[in-house]
C-alpha positions, 0 to 999 in steps of 0.5 A: 194426357193426349198430345193434342195432335191429329194422331193423338187428339184430346178426348173431352166431354162437354161441361155437363158430361153429356157428349164426347168430342175430340179436339186437336191443334193443327198449326194456328187452328184448333179442330173440334170434331163433334160427331160428324160436325167439324168446328174450327177455332183460332189456336190462340184462343187457349192463351187468350181465354186463360188471360181473360179468365185471370182478369175476371178473378171469379167464376164466369158463366159459359153461356154456349150458343150457336152462331145464329143465336145471341150470346148472353152478356158476361159469358165465355161465349160472348167474349169469344165473339166480342169485338173487344177480345184480342182478335176483335171478333169471332175465334171460330173460323168456319162460317156457320159453325163459329159459335159454341165457343163456351161449350167446347173450349172450356173443357180443353182449358180444364184438361190443360190445367189452366181452368176449373169448371163446374159440371152441372146439368146446365148453367156451368161456369169456369174460372182460371187456375 
């Protein structure tokens, strides 16, 4: 398994398996590189998302959406931007690119052995391990 550093990033695939991207930890941030687009999330999202999934006790829909679009209720995406999560809002840190939490964080939790995902063409879900 990769170390998750700039020199040895995690190479991941989106839940449907349609796109490859890299993700690594840099201090308190997770850097997600998708083609030429760079997204950044708070690194604590790994532990916080896992804890939330444990509390859900079942499969949760991912519901990935861009920052400018509303998130579906009860999804990982909604939780990743909710005022009721541990950071009180967005885990994404780069204005205009704060969304897609439900697309790019779940495969990392799966890679780390913290969650399992479905890998269907759409409407994927995840749950804590």
